[in-house]
C-alpha positions in Angstrom: -21.7 235.5 17.0 -25.0 237.0 17.9 -27.9 236.9 15.7 -30.5 239.6 14.5 -33.1 240.2 11.9 -33.5 243.3 9.7 -37.0 245.1 8.6 -37.9 248.1 6.5 -41.5 248.0 5.1 -40.7 246.5 2.1 -44.0 246.4 -0.1 -42.6 245.8 -3.4 -44.6 244.5 -6.3 -47.5 243.4 -4.0 -49.6 246.4 -4.2 -50.5 246.1 -7.9 -52.7 243.5 -7.1 -53.7 244.0 -3.3 -54.7 247.3 -1.7 -53.8 246.4 1.8 -50.2 245.5 0.6 -48.7 248.2 2.3 -50.7 247.7 6.0 -50.0 243.9 5.7 -46.4 244.3 5.0 -46.1 246.5 8.1 -48.1 244.3 10.2 -46.3 241.3 9.0 -43.2 242.8 10.1 -44.3 243.4 13.6 -44.9 239.7 13.7 -41.2 238.9 12.6 -39.6 240.7 15.5 -42.1 239.3 17.9 -41.4 236.0 17.0 -37.5 236.1 16.8 -38.0 237.7 20.0 -39.5 234.1 21.1 -36.8 232.3 19.1 -33.8 233.9 21.0 -32.7 236.7 18.3 -31.2 239.3 20.1 -31.3 242.0 17.9 -34.4 243.7 15.6 -33.2 246.8 13.3 -35.7 248.8 12.1 -34.9 251.3 8.9 -35.7 255.1 8.6 -36.4 255.6 4.8 -38.6 258.4 3.1 -39.9 258.4 -0.5 -38.4 255.0 -1.4 -41.5 253.6 -3.1 -42.0 249.4 -2.7 -38.3 249.4 -1.1 -39.1 251.0 2.3 -42.4 251.9 3.9 -41.1 252.4 7.1 -40.5 255.8 7.8 -41.7 256.7 11.2 -39.7 253.6 13.1 -39.7 255.4 16.5 -43.3 254.7 16.7 -42.7 251.2 15.3 -40.1 250.7 17.6 -42.1 252.3 20.5 -44.5 249.3 19.7 -42.3 246.4 19.8 -41.0 247.5 23.1 -44.1 246.8 24.5 -45.0 243.9 22.7 -41.7 241.6 23.1 -39.5 241.3 26.6 -36.2 240.1 25.8 -34.9 241.3 21.9 -32.5 244.6 21.5 -34.6 246.7 19.3 -32.4 248.8 17.1 -32.8 252.4 14.9 -31.3 250.7 11.7 -31.3 254.1 11.2 -32.7 257.1 13.3 -30.9 260.2 10.5 -29.5 262.7 12.5 -29.5 265.3 9.7 -30.8 268.8 11.2 -32.8 268.9 7.8 -34.2 265.4 8.1 -34.5 265.4 12.1 -33.6 268.0 14.4 -30.6 266.5 16.4 -32.4 266.8 20.0 -35.8 265.3 18.8 -33.2 262.6 17.6 -31.6 262.2 21.3 -35.4 262.6 22.7 -36.4 259.7 21.3 -33.7 257.4 21.8 -33.6 258.5 25.9 -37.3 257.6 25.3 -37.4 254.2 24.0 -34.7 253.7 26.3 -36.9 253.8 28.7 -39.6 251.8 26.9 -37.6 249.1 26.2 -35.6 248.6 29.7 -32.4 249.3 28.1 -33.4 247.2 25.1 -32.8 250.4 22.3 -29.8 250.5 20.4 -29.0 253.9 18.7 -28.0 253.5 14.9 -27.4 256.2 12.6 -26.5 257.3 9.6 -26.2 259.9 6.8 -28.7 257.9 4.3 -28.0 256.4 1.0 -29.6 257.8 -1.5 -30.1 261.4 -2.8 -33.8 260.6 -3.7 -34.3 260.4 -0.2 -32.1 262.9 1.5 -31.6 265.7 -0.9 -35.5 265.7 -0.9 -35.3 267.6 2.7 -32.2 269.7 1.1 -33.8 271.6 -1.7 -30.5 273.1 -3.7 -28.2 270.7 -2.6 -26.9 268.5 -5.2 -24.1 266.6 -3.8 -24.7 263.8 -1.1 -20.9 264.2 0.3 -22.7 267.3 2.2 -24.3 264.8 4.4 -20.9 264.2 6.0 -20.4 267.4 7.4 -23.8 267.2 9.1 -23.3 263.9 10.2 -19.8 264.6 11.7 -21.0 267.9 13.3 -23.9 266.2 15.0 -22.7 262.8 16.4 -20.5 263.6 19.1 -23.4 265.9 20.6 -25.7 263.1 21.4 -23.7 261.9 24.5 -23.6 265.1 26.0 -27.4 265.8 25.6 -28.1 262.5 27.2 -25.4 262.9 30.1 -24.8 266.5 31.1 -27.8 267.6 33.9 -28.2 270.3 31.6 -26.9 270.2 28.1 -24.3 273.2 27.0 -26.0 273.8 23.9 -24.1 274.0 20.6 -23.9 276.4 17.9 -22.7 274.8 14.5 -22.9 275.7 11.0 -26.1 273.7 10.3 -27.7 273.5 13.5 -27.7 275.1 17.0 -29.7 275.2 20.3 -29.0 277.5 23.5 -28.6 275.6 27.0 -31.2 273.6 27.6 -32.4 270.2 29.6 -32.7 267.6 27.4 -35.7 265.0 28.7 -36.0 262.5 29.2 -32.3 261.3 30.0 -31.6 257.6 28.9 -33.0 254.9 31.7 -30.3 254.0 34.7 -27.4 256.4 34.1 -25.0 256.0 30.3 -26.4 255.7 27.3 -27.4 253.2 24.5 -25.2 251.6 22.3 -23.9 253.6 19.5 -23.9 252.1 15.8 -22.9 253.7 12.3 -24.6 252.6 9.0 -21.6 252.3 6.8 -22.1 251.9 3.0 -18.5 252.1 1.5 -15.2 250.7 2.9 -13.8 254.0 4.4 -16.6 254.2 6.7 -15.8 251.2 8.5 -12.7 252.5 10.0 -14.1 256.0 10.5 -16.7 254.7 13.0 -14.4 252.7 14.5 -12.4 255.8 15.4 -15.0 257.2 16.9 -15.8 254.1 19.0 -19.3 253.1 17.1 -20.6 249.8 16.2 -21.2 249.1 12.5 -24.5 248.5 10.8 -22.8 246.7 7.8 -25.2 246.9 5.0 -22.6 247.0 2.4 -21.4 243.3 2.9 -22.6 241.2 0.4 -20.6 238.0 0.8 -18.3 236.0 3.2 -15.1 236.6 1.8 -15.8 240.8 1.9 -15.5 240.2 5.9 -12.0 240.3 5.5 -11.6 244.2 4.1 -14.1 244.7 6.9 -12.5 243.0 9.7 -9.4 244.2 8.3 -9.9 248.6 8.5 -12.6 248.0 11.4 -10.7 246.2 14.0 -7.2 248.0 13.5 -8.8 251.3 13.7 -10.8 250.1 17.1 -7.6 249.6 19.2 -6.9 253.5 19.1 -10.5 254.6 19.4 -11.5 258.1 20.6 -15.2 257.2 21.4 -17.8 259.9 20.9 -19.8 258.2 23.5 -19.3 256.9 27.2 -17.8 253.7 25.7 -16.5 251.9 23.0 -19.2 249.5 20.9 -16.7 247.0 19.3 -19.3 245.4 17.1 -19.5 245.0 13.2 -23.1 243.7 12.3 -23.6 242.4 8.6 -27.0 241.5 6.6 -28.1 238.8 4.6 -30.9 237.2 3.4 -31.9 234.0 4.8 -34.6 231.3 4.1 -34.6 227.7 6.4 -37.0 224.9 5.8 -37.2 221.3 6.5 -35.5 220.5 3.4 -33.0 222.1 0.7 -35.4 221.1 -2.2 -38.3 223.2 -0.3 -35.7 226.5 1.0 -34.7 226.4 -2.5 -38.4 226.6 -4.0 -39.2 229.4 -1.5 -36.0 231.5 -2.6 -36.8 230.9 -6.2 -40.6 231.6 -6.4 -40.4 234.8 -3.5 -39.0 237.5 -6.0 -35.3 237.8 -4.7 -34.6 239.4 -7.7 -36.3 242.4 -7.4 -35.4 243.6 -3.6 -31.4 244.2 -5.3 -32.5 246.1 -8.2 -34.9 248.6 -5.8 -31.6 248.7 -3.4 -29.4 250.2 -6.4 -32.3 252.4 -7.8 -32.7 254.3 -4.4 -29.2 253.8 -2.8 -26.6 255.4 -5.7 -23.9 256.0 -2.9 -23.6 252.1 -2.9 -20.8 250.6 -5.1 -22.9 248.9 -8.2 -21.6 245.9 -9.3 -20.2 245.7 -12.9 -23.0 245.0 -15.4 -25.8 245.4 -12.6 -29.0 246.6 -15.0 -29.7 250.1 -14.5 -33.7 251.0 -13.4 -36.1 250.2 -14.4 -34.4 247.1 -16.2 -34.3 244.8 -12.9 -32.5 241.4 -12.5 -33.9 238.8 -13.8 -36.3 236.2 -11.5 -34.1 233.7 -9.8 -34.5 230.0 -11.0 -33.8 227.3 -8.8 -30.4 226.6 -10.6 -29.4 230.0 -10.0 -30.3 229.8 -6.1 -28.1 227.0 -6.1 -24.9 229.5 -7.4 -25.7 231.9 -4.9 -25.8 229.7 -1.8 -22.6 228.1 -3.6 -20.7 231.5 -3.7 -21.9 232.4 -0.3 -24.4 235.0 -1.2 -27.2 233.4 0.6 -28.3 231.6 3.0 -30.6 229.0 2.4 -31.2 225.4 3.1 -32.5 222.9 6.0 -31.5 223.2 9.3 -28.3 221.7 9.3 -27.0 223.3 6.3 -27.8 226.7 7.2 -26.1 226.2 10.4 -22.9 225.5 8.3 -23.4 228.1 6.3 -23.8 230.6 9.5 -20.7 229.5 10.9 -19.1 230.4 7.9 -19.6 233.6 8.7 -18.4 233.4 12.6 -15.5 232.1 11.4 -14.8 235.1 9.4 -15.2 237.3 12.0 -18.4 238.8 11.9 -20.0 240.0 15.5 -23.7 239.6 14.5 -25.5 238.4 12.0 -28.8 240.0 10.9 -31.3 238.6 8.4 -33.3 240.7 6.2 -36.1 238.2 6.0 -39.3 240.3 4.2 -37.9 240.4 0.6 -41.2 239.0 -1.1 -41.5 235.5 0.8 -44.9 234.5 1.8 -45.2 235.0 5.7 -45.6 231.7 6.8 -42.6 230.9 5.1 -40.6 233.8 7.0 -42.0 232.7 10.5 -40.7 229.2 9.7 -37.4 230.4 9.1 -36.9 232.7 12.0 -38.6 229.8 14.3 -36.1 227.3 12.8 -33.1 229.2 13.3 -33.9 229.8 16.2 -34.3 226.3 17.2 -31.7 224.7 15.5 -29.0 227.1 14.8 -28.9 230.1 17.2 -28.3 227.4 20.2 -25.2 226.2 18.6 -23.6 229.6 17.8 -24.5 232.1 20.1 -23.3 230.3 23.4 -24.4 233.2 26.0 -28.6 233.0 26.2 -28.5 235.6 28.4 -30.0 239.0 27.0 -28.1 241.4 28.8 -28.9 244.9 28.9 -25.7 245.6 26.3 -22.4 244.0 25.8 -20.6 247.0 26.1 -23.3 249.6 28.2 -21.3 250.8 31.2 -22.6 253.3 33.7 -21.9 256.9 33.7 
């Protein structure tokens, strides 16, 4: 199993007391990725979100990733996601960004795409549309065109229902032949099998606990055997996200978790991501989950909903994900925990956990990427 981190420009309530909170959040997250690179993590994923106050201020993630391509040496940098829906980002512009980041990172870029997870965000770009299911048609029409834009000397052009382009040379081409690995952000169970049939890796933002891996793997790993890849190769890979807090002692990790405002992030998730299945009894915004106590943090650890503890405990918790079949475990770190304590988690995981689980320390350009 490989390891990653996920950043999204999470500001939370800090802006209520600090006028520089947004700037600090974005700059802190560059530090997290740089430290993750030094600590042996293999992936860093950066979101693309729009209009999501407090939850995610990382809208121009191509700019963010371009900076990190120069500031890091080995870590793979992924779009989590680039939104390729024509009303949001013209597909050609997305293809150009992907190829440019492939050059700047030296083959370390990973192309994650998706349809967006909430009507507040995506329908802001589509006046008059009221149904998020409309986005499926746009994404399906577009995703298979990207490898053609990258690999055809002159792209043959496209005439679709939602966008079109005459034959043109799409430049630059990806670095060194072929193209970056392709991923799909899945927010509902049927999405995993759909991604597998297209040969796409999955960014599993909807997996909440270890036991959720059962239906993920069943749907994904069965379907990918018969994949008809839209790209040049199959990216057989399931990434799941979870929150992680590692400290020198169990008591300190629990204290950090209880004082880090962890309750507020899931409240914002269901404020904006109305395509995610809402757990029964979950409060409706503006009501939020109550603040976590240390006793409740212990329950979350016991229920395998939170990775938290000293390095030995965190190692055992990560090994549970590995045994469940996750290909990659990505930590959503910036959830209100102070910067130094977040950096401590990254350093401790890199020193004590990753070497015992990720037995391939060499950061190859990709486990799956092949020459065209």
